[in-house]
C-alpha positions in Angstrom: -16.3 -54.3 26.2 -19.0 -52.1 24.8 -18.5 -49.6 27.6 -14.8 -49.2 26.8 -15.4 -48.7 23.1 -17.4 -45.5 23.8 -14.7 -44.3 26.2 -11.9 -45.0 23.6 -13.9 -43.2 20.8 -14.4 -40.2 23.1 -10.7 -40.1 24.0 -9.7 -40.4 20.4 -12.0 -37.5 19.4 -10.7 -35.4 22.2 -7.1 -36.0 21.1 -8.1 -35.2 17.5 -9.8 -32.0 18.5 -6.7 -31.1 20.6 -4.4 -31.7 17.6 -6.6 -29.6 15.3 -6.7 -26.7 17.8 -3.0 -26.9 18.3 -2.2 -26.9 14.6 -4.6 -23.9 14.0 -2.9 -22.0 16.8 0.5 -22.6 15.4 -0.2 -21.4 11.8 2.3 -18.8 10.5 1.1 -15.3 11.1 2.3 -12.3 9.1 3.6 -9.5 11.2 2.3 -5.9 10.7 5.7 -4.7 9.3 5.7 -7.5 6.7 2.2 -6.5 5.6 3.2 -2.9 5.2 6.4 -3.9 3.3 4.4 -6.1 1.0 1.9 -3.4 0.4 4.6 -0.8 -0.5 6.5 -3.2 -2.6 3.4 -3.9 -4.7 2.8 -0.2 -5.0 6.3 0.3 -6.2 5.9 -2.5 -8.8 2.6 -1.0 -9.9 0.8 -4.2 -8.9 -2.3 -2.3 -7.7 -4.5 -5.4 -7.8 -2.2 -7.1 -5.2 -2.3 -4.1 -2.8 -6.0 -4.5 -2.0 -5.4 -7.8 -0.2 -3.4 -5.9 2.4 -6.0 -3.2 3.0 -9.1 -3.7 5.1 -12.1 -2.2 3.3 -10.2 -1.1 0.2 -11.9 -0.2 -3.0 -10.4 0.8 -6.3 -10.4 4.5 -7.1 -11.9 5.9 -10.3 -9.4 8.3 -11.8 -8.9 9.7 -15.2 -6.3 8.0 -17.4 -4.0 11.0 -17.0 -4.2 10.9 -13.1 -3.6 7.1 -13.2 -0.5 7.5 -15.4 0.9 10.3 -13.2 0.3 8.2 -10.0 1.8 5.2 -11.7 5.0 7.1 -12.6 5.2 8.5 -9.1 4.8 5.1 -7.4 7.3 3.5 -9.8 9.9 6.1 -8.7 9.1 5.8 -5.0 11.4 4.4 -2.4 10.4 3.4 1.1 11.8 2.2 4.4 9.6 0.5 6.9 10.3 1.8 10.4 9.1 1.0 13.9 6.1 -1.2 14.7 4.1 -0.3 17.8 1.5 -2.7 19.2 -1.5 -0.8 20.6 -3.2 -4.1 21.6 -3.1 -7.7 20.5 -5.3 -6.8 17.5 -4.0 -3.3 16.7 -0.7 -1.9 15.7 0.9 1.1 13.9 3.9 0.9 11.5 5.8 4.0 10.3 7.1 4.2 6.8 9.6 6.7 5.5 8.8 7.5 1.8 10.7 9.4 -0.9 8.8 10.1 -4.1 8.7 12.6 -7.0 6.5 15.6 -6.2 3.9 15.2 -8.9 2.4 18.6 -8.2 5.8 20.3 -8.7 6.4 18.2 -11.9 3.1 19.5 -13.3 4.0 23.0 -12.4 7.5 22.6 -14.0 5.9 21.2 -17.1 3.4 24.0 -17.4 6.1 26.6 -16.8 8.3 25.0 -19.4 5.6 24.9 -22.0 4.6 28.5 -21.3 8.2 29.7 -21.3 9.0 28.1 -24.6 5.7 29.5 -26.1 5.1 26.3 -27.9 2.2 26.0 -30.2 -0.5 24.2 -28.2 -2.1 21.3 -30.1 -5.8 20.8 -30.1 -5.2 18.4 -27.2 -2.9 20.4 -24.8 -3.3 17.7 -22.2 -1.2 15.2 -24.2 1.6 17.7 -24.5 1.4 18.5 -20.7 1.3 14.8 -20.0 4.4 14.1 -22.1 6.3 16.9 -20.5 5.3 15.9 -17.0 6.4 12.3 -17.6 9.7 13.6 -19.0 10.3 15.7 -15.9 9.5 12.8 -13.6 11.5 10.1 -15.5 14.5 12.3 -15.9 14.5 13.0 -12.1 14.0 16.7 -12.6 11.1 16.8 -10.2 11.8 17.7 -6.5 11.6 14.7 -4.2 9.3 14.7 -1.3 10.4 12.9 1.8 7.8 12.1 4.4 6.8 9.6 7.1 3.4 8.0 7.1 2.1 5.9 10.0 -0.2 3.1 8.9 -2.7 1.7 11.4 -3.2 -2.0 11.2 -5.8 -4.4 12.7 -5.8 -8.1 13.0 -8.9 -9.8 11.6 -9.1 -13.6 11.6 -5.5 -14.0 12.5 -4.3 -11.8 9.6 -3.0 -8.2 9.8 -4.6 -5.6 7.5 -3.9 -1.9 6.9 -6.9 0.1 8.0 -8.4 2.3 5.3 -8.6 5.5 7.4 -7.9 9.2 6.8 -4.1 8.7 7.2 -4.2 5.9 4.6 -6.4 8.0 2.2 -4.0 11.0 2.2 -0.9 8.8 1.8 -0.6 9.2 -2.0 -1.6 12.8 -1.8 1.0 13.6 0.8 3.9 11.9 -1.0 3.1 13.3 -4.3 2.7 16.9 -3.1 -1.0 17.3 -3.7 
């Protein structure tokens, strides 16, 4: 009887290990297009702290408050459509995204031109006047819209997909805002 007890224990452990391996293998995985959709949705909602969980190796940028507000107003007025997903390998993929957003560079140009053309008295802090005029142009949809397609590269790490923080990713905001 002692001999069978060891065999039963070993068999029970093998079954338990098999169940654990099977349950780990069947966990829900997020697809690359869902990761990109979630990332862009959080950008659009200005939830920048949430975007970092979708980007591999992301770090917060250190911008001036003026740049941050311009970027925020641009993202808030951004629309996007996730396109085709191409799997490069089992752990790498690309996802294209069509983006429409206000051209922040053009909005700044329009604001400067407007202030110069009106020959308004410049206050001691001309940046505040320029900021206000730029926001007005963006929020009243007077800024030209940039339409572009970006291709995000994703990699799978520990069964989860992440957007790769590469050159294409780094110029994403610059491209859609016309910088």
